[in-house]
N, C-alpha and C positions, 0 to 999 in steps of 0.2 A: 340269325338262326344258328344254333349250335351244330358243329360238324358231327357226323356219325361217331367219330372217335371221342368227342366230348360227351356224347350221350352214353357211350360205353363206359367211360371213366365215371360218370355220374350214376351208373347202374340202371339206366333207363333201357339199355339194350344189353342182353346177357353176353358174356365173353368167357373164354377159358383163360383166366388170369395166370400169368407166369411170375410177374414181379410188380410190386407197387411200393413207392415211397412218396414223400411229399411233393416231388417234382416230376416223377415219371410213372408211366404205366406200360406194361408189356403183356401181350396176349397172343394166343395162337391165331393165325390168319385163318378165317373160315373157308377160304378158297386157296388152299395151300398148293405150292409147287411140290412140296415134299413133307413127310411127317416131321413135325417140329418147326415148321415155318412160323416164325414169330415176328410180330411188329413191336417196335419200341417207339413210344411217343412221349412228348412232353405233355404235362397236364395243361400247360398254358396253350391256349388255342392260337397258334401261330401257323399260318399257311405254308410258308416256305422255309425249309430247313436252314438256309443261309441267312434268314432274317433273325434267327435266334441269337441272343447275346452270346458273346464268346464263352463265358463261364458255363452257360446252359448247354451249348453244343458240346463243349469239352466233357462235361459231366455225363451228357447223354451217351457219348462214345464209351466212357468208362462203364456205364450201366450195360450198354450193348455188349461190350467185351465180356463182362461177368456172365451175362445170359448166354452168349455164344459158347463160352467154355462149358457151361452146363449142357447145352444142346450137343456139343461135340462129344461129351462123355456119355450121353444117353441115346443118341440117334445113330443109326448105321450110316456114317458118312466119313469122307476123307477130310473135309473142311466145312466150315460154315461160311457161306458166301454172304456178302453184304451188298445191298442195293438200295439206292435212293432214287425213286422215280418222281414222286411228288405231284403227279397229275391226277391220279384217281380219287384222292380225298384231299380237300383243302385244309389239311392239318399235317404239320411236319411229322415224318415218320421214317424209320429205318427198317428195312426187311432183313431178317436173318434167316438164311435158307440153307439147310443141310445139303451139301453137294458132294458128288463123286466125280463129276466131270463138268466141263464148261457149259454143256447144254442143259444141265439141271437147273440153271438159274435164268433160263429164257422164259420170260413172262408170257410169250405167245403159246407156250405149251399148254395142253389140257391140264386143268387143275384136278387134284385128288378129290374124291367124294368120300368123306369119312363119317362114321356114325358118331352120335353124341358120346357113346361109350369109348370109342377110339380116341376122340379129342380129350376126354377126361383122363384116360390112361396116359396119353402123351404128356399132358399138362402135369400130371402127378409126378411122372418120371423126371421131368425137367426141374420142377419146383424142388423135388427131393435132392437133386444134384446141386441146386443153388444153396441149399441149407448145409451141405457137407463142408 
């Protein structure tokens, strides 16, 4: 059975797309720790990040860096934190979370509840910064 992320890639489940190419897909986390919290995933359905081939994981980090810079330019944050948990969805992924202090990236914190319009506006800002 396809992971929820594969279903998002295939358009079966809607997402707020930030980036897509032939190997990767990035989208806003719908249970974000902060506005702009983005997930970067490979299109290949591989459960564990460290099972990715070397070239794929290296390219994934370059894509994450590009997106993090766009998040940094558009969200109110000091840095973009990076987290790899890998337990919640059986599909390799990297969390990019705008942060201002260490506690901003604690996944036990309550998640934000944003409207569809807020998600769309955030996605549009980040995508525009990627195109600059």
